[in-house]
C-alpha positions as CSV (number, residue, x, y, z in Angstrom):
1,X,-127.5,-124.9,-81.9
2,X,-126.8,-128.2,-83.6
3,X,-129.6,-130.1,-85.3
4,X,-129.7,-133.8,-85.7
5,X,-128.4,-134.7,-89.2
6,X,-129.7,-137.3,-91.5
7,X,-128.1,-140.7,-90.8
8,X,-124.8,-141.1,-92.6
9,X,-124.9,-144.8,-93.2
10,X,-124.0,-145.8,-96.7
11,X,-126.8,-147.4,-98.7
12,X,-125.4,-150.8,-99.5
13,X,-126.8,-154.3,-98.8
14,X,-128.7,-155.2,-95.7
15,X,-125.9,-157.4,-94.3
16,X,-123.4,-154.5,-94.5
17,X,-125.6,-152.3,-92.3
18,X,-126.4,-155.1,-89.9
19,X,-122.7,-155.8,-89.5
20,X,-121.9,-152.2,-88.7
21,X,-124.8,-151.9,-86.2
22,X,-123.7,-155.1,-84.5
23,X,-120.2,-153.8,-84.3
24,X,-121.4,-150.6,-82.6
25,X,-123.5,-152.6,-80.1
26,X,-120.6,-154.9,-79.1
27,X,-118.2,-152.0,-78.9
28,X,-120.5,-150.0,-76.6
29,X,-120.7,-153.0,-74.3
30,X,-117.1,-154.3,-74.3
31,X,-114.8,-151.7,-75.7
32,X,-112.5,-152.1,-78.7
33,X,-110.2,-154.8,-77.4
34,X,-113.2,-156.8,-76.0
35,X,-115.0,-156.7,-79.4
36,X,-114.4,-159.7,-81.6
37,X,-115.3,-160.1,-85.2
38,X,-116.8,-163.5,-84.3
39,X,-119.3,-161.9,-81.9
40,X,-120.1,-159.1,-84.4
41,X,-120.8,-161.7,-87.1
42,X,-123.0,-163.8,-84.7
43,X,-125.2,-160.8,-83.7
44,X,-125.5,-159.6,-87.3
45,X,-126.2,-163.2,-88.5
46,X,-123.4,-162.7,-91.1
47,X,-120.3,-164.7,-91.9
48,X,-116.8,-163.7,-90.7
49,X,-115.8,-162.8,-94.3
50,X,-117.9,-159.6,-94.1
51,X,-115.0,-157.8,-92.4
52,X,-112.4,-158.6,-95.0
53,X,-114.8,-158.0,-97.8
54,X,-115.8,-154.5,-96.8
55,X,-113.2,-153.1,-94.4
56,X,-110.1,-155.4,-94.4
57,X,-109.4,-154.7,-90.7
58,X,-111.3,-154.1,-87.4
59,X,-109.7,-150.7,-87.1
60,X,-110.9,-149.7,-90.5
61,X,-114.4,-150.8,-89.6
62,X,-114.5,-148.6,-86.5
63,X,-112.9,-145.7,-88.2
64,X,-115.8,-145.7,-90.7
65,X,-118.3,-146.1,-87.8
66,X,-116.9,-143.0,-86.0
67,X,-116.7,-140.9,-89.2
68,X,-120.3,-141.7,-90.2
69,X,-121.7,-141.3,-86.7
70,X,-119.8,-138.2,-85.5
71,X,-118.9,-136.1,-88.5
72,X,-121.8,-133.9,-87.6
73,X,-120.2,-133.1,-84.2
74,X,-116.8,-132.4,-85.8
75,X,-118.4,-130.1,-88.4
76,X,-120.4,-128.2,-85.9
77,X,-117.4,-127.6,-83.7
78,X,-115.2,-126.5,-86.6
79,X,-117.9,-124.1,-87.9
80,X,-118.3,-122.5,-84.4
81,X,-114.6,-122.3,-83.6
82,X,-113.6,-121.0,-87.0
83,X,-116.2,-118.2,-86.7
84,X,-114.7,-117.3,-83.3
85,X,-111.2,-117.3,-84.8
86,X,-112.3,-114.9,-87.5
87,X,-113.8,-112.6,-84.9
88,X,-110.7,-112.8,-82.8
89,X,-108.5,-111.8,-85.8
90,X,-110.8,-108.8,-86.1
91,X,-110.1,-107.9,-82.4
92,X,-113.2,-109.5,-80.8
93,X,-111.8,-111.8,-78.1
94,X,-113.9,-114.9,-77.6
95,X,-115.4,-115.4,-74.2
96,X,-115.3,-118.6,-72.1
97,X,-119.1,-119.2,-72.3
98,X,-119.3,-119.2,-76.1
99,X,-116.3,-121.5,-76.5
100,X,-117.7,-124.0,-74.0
101,X,-121.2,-123.7,-75.4
102,X,-120.0,-124.7,-78.8
103,X,-118.1,-127.7,-77.4
104,X,-120.9,-129.0,-75.1
105,X,-123.9,-128.4,-77.3
106,X,-122.1,-130.2,-80.2
107,X,-121.9,-133.3,-78.1
108,X,-125.1,-133.4,-76.1
109,X,-127.6,-132.0,-78.6
110,X,-126.5,-133.5,-81.8
111,X,-126.8,-137.2,-80.6
112,X,-129.7,-136.8,-78.2
113,X,-132.9,-138.8,-78.7
114,X,-135.1,-141.5,-77.3
115,X,-134.9,-144.1,-80.1
116,X,-132.5,-147.0,-79.9
117,X,-130.2,-145.7,-82.6
118,X,-129.7,-142.3,-81.0
119,X,-129.0,-143.8,-77.6
120,X,-126.5,-146.2,-79.2
121,X,-124.7,-143.2,-80.8
122,X,-124.4,-141.6,-77.4
123,X,-123.0,-144.8,-75.8
124,X,-120.6,-145.4,-78.6
125,X,-119.3,-141.8,-78.4
126,X,-118.8,-142.0,-74.6
127,X,-117.1,-145.3,-74.9
128,X,-114.8,-144.1,-77.7
129,X,-113.7,-141.0,-75.7
130,X,-112.5,-143.2,-72.8
131,X,-111.3,-146.3,-74.6
132,X,-107.6,-146.8,-74.1
133,X,-106.9,-148.8,-77.3
134,X,-104.4,-147.1,-79.6
135,X,-106.5,-147.9,-82.6
136,X,-109.5,-146.0,-81.1
137,X,-107.3,-143.1,-80.1
138,X,-105.9,-142.9,-83.6
139,X,-109.4,-143.0,-85.2
140,X,-110.8,-140.3,-82.8
141,X,-107.7,-138.1,-83.1
142,X,-108.0,-138.1,-86.9
143,X,-111.6,-136.8,-86.6
144,X,-111.4,-134.4,-83.7
145,X,-107.8,-133.1,-83.5
146,X,-108.3,-130.0,-85.7
147,X,-111.3,-128.9,-83.6
148,X,-109.5,-129.7,-80.4
149,X,-106.6,-127.5,-81.3
150,X,-109.0,-124.6,-82.0
151,X,-110.8,-125.3,-78.7
152,X,-107.6,-125.0,-76.6
153,X,-106.4,-121.9,-78.5
154,X,-109.7,-120.1,-78.0
155,X,-110.1,-121.1,-74.4
156,X,-106.6,-119.8,-73.7
157,X,-107.4,-116.5,-75.4
158,X,-110.6,-116.2,-73.4
159,X,-108.9,-117.0,-70.1
160,X,-105.4,-115.5,-70.1
161,X,-105.2,-114.7,-66.4
162,X,-104.2,-118.1,-65.1
163,X,-100.9,-119.9,-65.5
164,X,-100.3,-122.7,-67.9
165,X,-100.5,-125.5,-65.3
166,X,-103.8,-124.3,-64.0
167,X,-105.2,-123.8,-67.5
168,X,-104.1,-127.4,-68.3
169,X,-105.9,-129.0,-65.4
170,X,-109.1,-126.9,-65.8
171,X,-109.2,-127.8,-69.5
172,X,-108.7,-131.4,-68.5
173,X,-111.8,-131.2,-66.3
174,X,-113.7,-129.7,-69.2
175,X,-112.9,-132.7,-71.4
176,X,-113.5,-135.2,-68.6
177,X,-116.9,-133.7,-67.7
178,X,-118.6,-134.1,-71.1
179,X,-116.8,-137.5,-71.7
180,X,-118.2,-139.0,-68.5
181,X,-121.6,-137.3,-68.6
182,X,-122.3,-138.3,-72.1
183,X,-121.2,-141.9,-71.8
184,X,-122.0,-142.8,-68.2
185,X,-124.8,-140.5,-67.0
186,X,-127.3,-143.3,-66.5
187,X,-124.8,-145.2,-64.3
188,X,-124.2,-142.1,-62.1
189,X,-127.9,-142.0,-61.2
190,X,-127.5,-145.2,-59.2
191,X,-125.4,-143.4,-56.7
192,X,-127.1,-140.0,-56.6
193,X,-130.8,-140.8,-57.2
194,X,-131.6,-144.4,-57.8
195,X,-135.3,-143.6,-58.2
196,X,-134.5,-141.7,-61.4
197,X,-132.3,-144.4,-62.9
198,X,-134.8,-145.3,-65.6
199,X,-136.0,-141.7,-66.3
200,X,-135.4,-140.2,-69.7
201,X,-132.6,-137.7,-69.7
202,X,-133.3,-134.3,-71.1
203,X,-130.0,-133.6,-72.8
204,X,-130.8,-129.9,-73.5
205,X,-131.0,-129.4,-69.7
206,X,-127.9,-131.4,-69.2
207,X,-126.0,-129.2,-71.6
208,X,-127.1,-126.1,-69.7
209,X,-126.1,-127.6,-66.4
210,X,-122.7,-128.6,-67.6
211,X,-122.0,-125.4,-69.5
212,X,-122.8,-123.2,-66.4
213,X,-120.7,-125.3,-64.2
214,X,-117.7,-125.4,-66.5
215,X,-117.8,-121.7,-67.2
216,X,-117.7,-121.0,-63.5
217,X,-114.8,-123.3,-63.1
218,X,-112.8,-121.9,-66.0
219,X,-113.4,-118.3,-64.9
220,X,-112.7,-118.9,-61.2
221,X,-110.1,-116.9,-59.4
222,X,-106.6,-118.3,-59.9
223,X,-105.5,-120.6,-57.2
224,X,-102.9,-119.7,-54.6
225,X,-100.0,-122.1,-55.0
226,X,-98.4,-123.0,-51.6
227,X,-94.7,-123.6,-51.9
């Protein structure tokens, strides 16, 4: 089970850290294309030259933010999936639950918390997963593609009975479930149970709910295709 790592922020000058934090805040609210360097500088109370001095480009700034914030998730997934691959090579086929548990716990439990920084991490991650900007897609792919490839291979080994098309759509639902839940859970309460909108979310419970649901879906009987 993942543990929350020490913060990865480089120890530089105060303005550097303020600028990065402001960038995360604006990105969580507006997405990549809606984030301007002028607004980041205003919130950080820094000059516009901070970007060119430290990062050169806006994409480089966000690539660093994602690497610092989410390397713990990537490493947890890689460790878990690599262990399953070694056991599979020894003849022990992975099961759907252990594969999905590694995926979901790495997201929900490694960036859970009640303080402002932890909540910002969760919002930034949810936004990044759904942001359509090519720059964000490239930055996230560089970080998570190796683990994603292992995920798909292991899920397929664990669930060989369904055809490729059905496997694809079930896996798409897996990815969509944690993407939406992690980034937009508080919004969803407005429609389901408005009274709990401001209640603190127990992410350990959420991980269990989502894992159980997705395991049942991935292991469901293959659909009958009507021609």
